[in-house]
N, CA, C and O atoms as CSV, one atom per row, in Angstrom:
chain,resi,resn,atom,element,x,y,z
A,1,MET,N,N,64.219,123.424,138.845
A,1,MET,CA,C,65.285,124.415,138.997
A,1,MET,C,C,66.418,123.787,139.784
A,1,MET,O,O,66.201,122.944,140.655
A,2,GLN,N,N,67.626,124.211,139.465
A,2,GLN,CA,C,68.793,123.705,140.114
A,2,GLN,C,C,69.572,124.921,140.616
A,2,GLN,O,O,69.491,126.000,140.029
A,3,THR,N,N,70.330,124.743,141.707
A,3,THR,CA,C,71.172,125.868,142.202
A,3,THR,C,C,72.583,125.336,142.403
A,3,THR,O,O,72.795,124.242,142.926
A,4,GLU,N,N,73.515,126.130,141.980
A,4,GLU,CA,C,74.955,125.886,142.222
A,4,GLU,C,C,75.544,127.054,142.957
A,4,GLU,O,O,75.205,128.195,142.643
A,5,LYS,N,N,76.414,126.830,143.925
A,5,LYS,CA,C,77.045,127.895,144.649
A,5,LYS,C,C,78.549,127.780,144.500
A,5,LYS,O,O,79.124,126.692,144.506
A,6,PHE,N,N,79.164,128.949,144.367
A,6,PHE,CA,C,80.625,129.059,144.202
A,6,PHE,C,C,81.086,130.139,145.155
A,6,PHE,O,O,80.361,131.100,145.411
A,7,THR,N,N,82.302,129.983,145.688
A,7,THR,CA,C,82.954,131.041,146.450
A,7,THR,C,C,84.149,131.452,145.587
A,7,THR,O,O,85.030,130.642,145.302
A,8,VAL,N,N,84.165,132.715,145.180
A,8,VAL,CA,C,85.207,133.142,144.245
A,8,VAL,C,C,86.066,134.282,144.854
A,8,VAL,O,O,85.704,134.921,145.842
A,9,GLN,N,N,87.184,134.480,144.218
A,9,GLN,CA,C,88.175,135.512,144.632
A,9,GLN,C,C,87.929,136.821,143.833
A,9,GLN,O,O,87.288,136.832,142.782
A,10,ASN,N,N,88.451,137.861,144.367
A,10,ASN,CA,C,88.559,139.174,143.664
A,10,ASN,C,C,87.284,139.998,143.499
A,10,ASN,O,O,87.268,140.962,142.733
A,11,VAL,N,N,86.195,139.623,144.223
A,11,VAL,CA,C,84.968,140.376,144.168
A,11,VAL,C,C,85.077,141.579,145.102
A,11,VAL,O,O,85.100,141.415,146.322
A,12,LYS,N,N,85.145,142.787,144.538
A,12,LYS,CA,C,85.447,143.948,145.344
A,12,LYS,C,C,84.442,145.096,145.173
A,12,LYS,O,O,84.401,146.017,145.988
A,13,CYS,N,N,83.627,145.032,144.101
A,13,CYS,CA,C,82.756,146.183,143.849
A,13,CYS,C,C,81.568,145.797,142.999
A,13,CYS,O,O,81.425,144.642,142.598
A,14,GLY,N,N,80.718,146.766,142.727
A,14,GLY,CA,C,79.510,146.538,141.877
A,14,GLY,C,C,79.904,146.173,140.459
A,14,GLY,O,O,79.194,145.433,139.777
A,15,GLY,N,N,81.049,146.701,140.015
A,15,GLY,CA,C,81.508,146.322,138.649
A,15,GLY,C,C,81.848,144.844,138.547
A,15,GLY,O,O,81.572,144.186,137.544
A,16,CYS,N,N,82.442,144.353,139.592
A,16,CYS,CA,C,82.755,142.915,139.651
A,16,CYS,C,C,81.482,142.089,139.610
A,16,CYS,O,O,81.396,141.093,138.892
A,17,VAL,N,N,80.485,142.515,140.396
A,17,VAL,CA,C,79.192,141.838,140.412
A,17,VAL,C,C,78.587,141.859,139.013
A,17,VAL,O,O,78.094,140.825,138.563
A,18,SER,N,N,78.602,142.969,138.317
A,18,SER,CA,C,78.013,143.074,137.023
A,18,SER,C,C,78.775,142.168,135.990
A,18,SER,O,O,78.151,141.514,135.154
A,19,ALA,N,N,80.102,142.152,136.074
A,19,ALA,CA,C,80.867,141.287,135.216
A,19,ALA,C,C,80.524,139.783,135.374
A,19,ALA,O,O,80.391,139.030,134.410
A,20,ILE,N,N,80.396,139.417,136.636
A,20,ILE,CA,C,80.094,137.981,136.917
A,20,ILE,C,C,78.674,137.692,136.431
A,20,ILE,O,O,78.445,136.684,135.763
A,21,GLN,N,N,77.735,138.551,136.755
A,21,GLN,CA,C,76.375,138.305,136.295
A,21,GLN,C,C,76.248,138.201,134.786
A,21,GLN,O,O,75.593,137.301,134.261
A,22,GLU,N,N,76.897,139.153,134.087
A,22,GLU,CA,C,76.852,139.155,132.617
A,22,GLU,C,C,77.441,137.900,132.034
A,22,GLU,O,O,76.864,137.305,131.124
A,23,ALA,N,N,78.556,137.496,132.533
A,23,ALA,CA,C,79.266,136.321,132.047
A,23,ALA,C,C,78.458,135.033,132.305
A,23,ALA,O,O,78.357,134.195,131.409
A,24,LEU,N,N,77.906,134.864,133.457
A,24,LEU,CA,C,77.214,133.653,133.778
A,24,LEU,C,C,75.801,133.605,133.187
A,24,LEU,O,O,75.337,132.519,132.839
A,25,LYS,N,N,75.104,134.731,133.061
A,25,LYS,CA,C,73.764,134.741,132.471
A,25,LYS,C,C,73.803,134.312,131.012
A,25,LYS,O,O,72.792,133.853,130.479
A,26,ALA,N,N,74.956,134.453,130.354
A,26,ALA,CA,C,75.108,134.097,128.985
A,26,ALA,C,C,75.304,132.577,128.808
A,26,ALA,O,O,75.323,132.077,127.684
A,27,GLN,N,N,75.446,131.860,129.915
A,27,GLN,CA,C,75.666,130.451,129.866
A,27,GLN,C,C,74.358,129.635,129.753
A,27,GLN,O,O,73.335,130.060,130.289
A,28,PRO,N,N,74.371,128.516,129.095
A,28,PRO,CA,C,73.128,127.737,128.872
A,28,PRO,C,C,72.460,127.351,130.172
A,28,PRO,O,O,73.108,126.879,131.106
A,29,GLY,N,N,71.180,127.553,130.221
A,29,GLY,CA,C,70.377,127.125,131.352
A,29,GLY,C,C,70.307,128.067,132.496
A,29,GLY,O,O,69.461,127.869,133.368
A,30,VAL,N,N,71.159,129.124,132.576
A,30,VAL,CA,C,71.195,130.048,133.689
A,30,VAL,C,C,70.047,131.046,133.616
A,30,VAL,O,O,69.869,131.709,132.594
A,31,SER,N,N,69.268,131.160,134.684
A,31,SER,CA,C,68.185,132.075,134.743
A,31,SER,C,C,68.404,133.209,135.732
A,31,SER,O,O,67.831,134.289,135.585
A,32,GLU,N,N,69.249,132.959,136.758
A,32,GLU,CA,C,69.459,133.996,137.747
A,32,GLU,C,C,70.879,133.834,138.358
A,32,GLU,O,O,71.354,132.720,138.578
A,33,VAL,N,N,71.529,134.977,138.620
A,33,VAL,CA,C,72.859,134.968,139.268
A,33,VAL,C,C,72.866,136.013,140.365
A,33,VAL,O,O,72.594,137.190,140.127
A,34,GLU,N,N,73.174,135.575,141.543
A,34,GLU,CA,C,73.333,136.501,142.714
A,34,GLU,C,C,74.738,136.459,143.218
A,34,GLU,O,O,75.329,135.386,143.340
A,35,VAL,N,N,75.303,137.652,143.524
A,35,VAL,CA,C,76.665,137.723,143.975
A,35,VAL,C,C,76.732,138.516,145.286
A,35,VAL,O,O,76.195,139.621,145.358
A,36,ALA,N,N,77.378,137.972,146.319
A,36,ALA,CA,C,77.525,138.678,147.586
A,36,ALA,C,C,78.972,139.201,147.625
A,36,ALA,O,O,79.920,138.415,147.665
A,37,ILE,N,N,79.126,140.492,147.614
A,37,ILE,CA,C,80.419,141.109,147.571
A,37,ILE,C,C,81.210,140.764,148.818
A,37,ILE,O,O,82.401,140.472,148.716
A,38,ASP,N,N,80.591,140.788,149.996
A,38,ASP,CA,C,81.321,140.566,151.268
A,38,ASP,C,C,81.853,139.148,151.382
A,38,ASP,O,O,82.921,138.958,151.965
A,39,SER,N,N,81.177,138.163,150.867
A,39,SER,CA,C,81.647,136.808,151.063
A,39,SER,C,C,82.231,136.206,149.775
A,39,SER,O,O,82.882,135.163,149.830
A,40,GLY,N,N,82.015,136.825,148.657
A,40,GLY,CA,C,82.422,136.281,147.402
A,40,GLY,C,C,81.601,135.126,146.927
A,40,GLY,O,O,82.016,134.384,146.036
A,41,GLU,N,N,80.427,134.959,147.513
A,41,GLU,CA,C,79.602,133.808,147.180
A,41,GLU,C,C,78.719,134.136,145.923
A,41,GLU,O,O,78.043,135.163,145.868
A,42,VAL,N,N,78.760,133.255,144.974
A,42,VAL,CA,C,77.967,133.394,143.757
A,42,VAL,C,C,76.969,132.236,143.724
A,42,VAL,O,O,77.330,131.062,143.798
A,43,THR,N,N,75.722,132.615,143.611
A,43,THR,CA,C,74.648,131.585,143.583
A,43,THR,C,C,74.008,131.639,142.185
A,43,THR,O,O,73.498,132.682,141.778
A,44,VAL,N,N,74.035,130.539,141.468
A,44,VAL,CA,C,73.495,130.465,140.121
A,44,VAL,C,C,72.287,129.568,140.132
A,44,VAL,O,O,72.375,128.453,140.646
A,45,THR,N,N,71.177,129.988,139.601
A,45,THR,CA,C,69.945,129.243,139.498
A,45,THR,C,C,69.572,129.028,138.030
A,45,THR,O,O,69.721,129.920,137.196
A,46,GLY,N,N,69.090,127.836,137.744
A,46,GLY,CA,C,68.641,127.561,136.374
A,46,GLY,C,C,68.331,126.101,136.176
A,46,GLY,O,O,68.111,125.366,137.139
A,47,ASP,N,N,68.312,125.680,134.933
A,47,ASP,CA,C,67.965,124.290,134.581
A,47,ASP,C,C,69.203,123.693,133.864
A,47,ASP,O,O,69.853,124.341,133.044
A,48,ASN,N,N,69.495,122.401,134.228
A,48,ASN,CA,C,70.589,121.666,133.572
A,48,ASN,C,C,71.904,122.433,133.607
A,48,ASN,O,O,72.604,122.530,132.599
A,49,LEU,N,N,72.234,122.974,134.774
A,49,LEU,CA,C,73.478,123.733,134.929
A,49,LEU,C,C,74.694,122.829,134.883
A,49,LEU,O,O,74.697,121.736,135.450
A,50,ASP,N,N,75.719,123.298,134.204
A,50,ASP,CA,C,76.977,122.537,134.120
A,50,ASP,C,C,77.996,123.248,135.020
A,50,ASP,O,O,78.576,124.273,134.662
A,51,ARG,N,N,78.190,122.636,136.238
A,51,ARG,CA,C,79.053,123.262,137.218
A,51,ARG,C,C,80.455,123.500,136.723
A,51,ARG,O,O,81.053,124.532,137.025
A,52,THR,N,N,80.979,122.584,135.986
A,52,THR,CA,C,82.362,122.703,135.486
A,52,THR,C,C,82.468,123.869,134.503
A,52,THR,O,O,83.433,124.633,134.535
A,53,ALA,N,N,81.475,123.997,133.636
A,53,ALA,CA,C,81.488,125.113,132.629
A,53,ALA,C,C,81.328,126.447,133.356
A,53,ALA,O,O,81.994,127.419,132.999
A,54,LEU,N,N,80.474,126.514,134.352
A,54,LEU,CA,C,80.271,127.738,135.107
A,54,LEU,C,C,81.542,128.175,135.848
A,54,LEU,O,O,81.925,129.345,135.847
A,55,SER,N,N,82.169,127.188,136.472
A,55,SER,CA,C,83.471,127.490,137.183
A,55,SER,C,C,84.527,127.962,136.176
A,55,SER,O,O,85.282,128.895,136.447
A,56,ALA,N,N,84.567,127.302,135.013
A,56,ALA,CA,C,85.582,127.738,134.015
A,56,ALA,C,C,85.277,129.164,133.559
A,56,ALA,O,O,86.198,129.959,133.371
A,57,LYS,N,N,83.998,129.500,133.379
A,57,LYS,CA,C,83.608,130.838,132.904
A,57,LYS,C,C,83.981,131.896,133.984
A,57,LYS,O,O,84.461,132.985,133.666
A,58,LEU,N,N,83.739,131.531,135.285
A,58,LEU,CA,C,84.176,132.426,136.344
A,58,LEU,C,C,85.657,132.705,136.292
A,58,LEU,O,O,86.084,133.854,136.400
A,59,ALA,N,N,86.442,131.659,136.127
A,59,ALA,CA,C,87.922,131.791,136.099
A,59,ALA,C,C,88.330,132.622,134.885
A,59,ALA,O,O,89.203,133.483,134.999
A,60,GLU,N,N,87.725,132.386,133.740
A,60,GLU,CA,C,88.002,133.084,132.493
A,60,GLU,C,C,87.711,134.584,132.619
A,60,GLU,O,O,88.372,135.432,132.020
A,61,THR,N,N,86.672,134.865,133.443
A,61,THR,CA,C,86.253,136.247,133.622
A,61,THR,C,C,87.123,136.993,134.679
A,61,THR,O,O,87.031,138.211,134.827
A,62,GLY,N,N,87.972,136.214,135.408
A,62,GLY,CA,C,88.841,136.826,136.416
A,62,GLY,C,C,88.444,136.572,137.796
A,62,GLY,O,O,88.980,137.211,138.701
A,63,TYR,N,N,87.526,135.672,138.042
A,63,TYR,CA,C,87.001,135.351,139.388
A,63,TYR,C,C,87.096,133.878,139.670
A,63,TYR,O,O,86.070,133.201,139.736
A,64,PRO,N,N,88.307,133.349,139.842
A,64,PRO,CA,C,88.449,131.906,140.085
A,64,PRO,C,C,87.901,131.509,141.474
A,64,PRO,O,O,87.858,132.310,142.407
A,65,GLU,N,N,87.487,130.232,141.557
A,65,GLU,CA,C,87.026,129.771,142.864
A,65,GLU,C,C,88.124,129.852,143.858
A,65,GLU,O,O,89.297,129.611,143.571
A,66,ALA,N,N,87.685,130.217,145.099
A,66,ALA,CA,C,88.642,130.360,146.190
A,66,ALA,C,C,89.001,128.990,146.754
A,66,ALA,O,O,89.799,128.897,147.686
């Protein structure tokens, strides 16, 4: 298992958390996504994670890295 952490902007509510989780869980290798609203920290766990692709998906979804 591999873990990647991101600090993102614009996380303000449960809807934001759901949007991030849905977008990232659809990415190859992702098995779990945790989002902390207070810090904007996103923790992605899975196998063979592509950090660049995950970061791009976050930005595309409206949550660019801070």
